[in-house]
C-alpha positions as CSV (number, residue, x, y, z in Angstrom):
1,M,-17.8,-5.2,16.4
2,E,-16.6,-2.7,13.9
3,K,-14.8,-0.7,16.6
4,I,-13.0,-3.8,17.7
5,R,-11.8,-4.5,14.1
6,I,-10.5,-0.9,13.7
7,K,-8.8,-1.1,17.1
8,K,-7.1,-4.4,16.0
9,V,-5.7,-2.7,12.8
10,E,-4.6,0.4,14.7
11,D,-2.8,-1.7,17.4
12,R,-1.0,-3.8,14.8
13,I,0.1,-0.8,12.8
14,K,1.4,1.1,15.9
15,K,3.9,-1.8,16.5
16,L,5.6,-1.1,13.2
17,K,8.1,1.6,14.1
18,F,9.2,2.4,10.5
19,L,5.6,3.7,9.9
20,R,6.3,6.6,12.3
21,V,9.1,7.6,9.8
22,F,6.7,7.3,6.9
23,E,4.0,9.3,8.8
24,E,6.5,12.1,9.7
25,T,7.9,12.3,6.1
26,A,4.4,12.4,4.6
27,R,3.4,15.2,7.0
28,E,6.6,17.2,6.2
29,Q,5.9,16.8,2.4
30,G,2.2,17.6,2.7
31,L,1.2,14.1,1.5
32,K,-1.6,11.8,2.4
33,L,-0.4,8.3,3.2
34,F,-2.7,5.3,3.4
35,I,-2.1,1.6,4.1
36,V,-4.2,-0.4,1.7
37,G,-4.8,-3.8,0.3
38,G,-4.1,-7.2,1.7
39,Y,-2.2,-6.1,4.8
40,V,-5.4,-4.6,6.4
41,R,-7.5,-7.6,5.3
42,D,-5.0,-10.1,6.7
43,I,-5.0,-8.4,10.1
44,L,-8.7,-8.5,10.2
45,L,-8.7,-12.2,9.3
46,E,-5.9,-12.9,11.7
47,R,-3.6,-14.2,8.9
48,E,0.2,-13.7,8.6
49,Q,1.1,-10.4,6.9
50,S,4.0,-10.5,4.5
51,D,4.0,-7.1,2.8
52,I,2.4,-3.7,3.1
53,D,1.0,-1.6,0.2
54,F,0.8,2.1,0.5
55,L,-1.1,4.8,-1.4
56,V,0.5,8.2,-1.5
57,V,-1.7,11.1,-2.5
58,D,-1.1,14.7,-3.4
59,G,2.7,14.6,-3.9
60,D,5.8,13.1,-5.3
61,V,6.0,9.4,-4.3
62,Y,9.6,9.2,-5.4
63,A,10.7,12.1,-3.2
64,F,8.7,10.5,-0.3
65,A,10.4,7.2,-0.8
66,Q,13.9,8.7,-1.1
67,K,13.5,10.9,2.1
68,S,12.0,8.0,4.1
69,A,14.9,5.7,3.0
70,E,17.4,8.4,4.1
71,K,15.8,8.6,7.5
72,L,15.7,4.8,7.9
73,K,19.3,4.6,6.5
74,V,18.2,2.4,3.6
75,S,20.3,2.7,0.5
76,N,18.5,0.5,-2.0
77,V,15.3,2.2,-3.1
78,H,13.7,0.6,-6.1
79,V,11.6,2.7,-8.4
80,Y,9.4,1.1,-11.1
81,K,8.5,4.0,-13.3
82,N,6.4,1.8,-15.7
83,Y,4.0,1.2,-12.8
84,G,4.3,4.5,-11.1
85,T,5.7,2.9,-8.0
């Protein structure tokens, strides 16, 4: 049962093409990148997913966000320094 749940999460995540850019950028910058929170829970419970939370470890999250945005041709990156996000 546990393997089925993990496979379900992996399959859903693979469909999100922008995550490949995030993965590539994290690898280039030597970061660890994790999908956390309600997104994973909602996949497991077969609920609609409306947002994705990430945890970036061992690096500069702002540089990661900026570089990922450049690769995705996104110009409006919002930084909330009070929250470290």
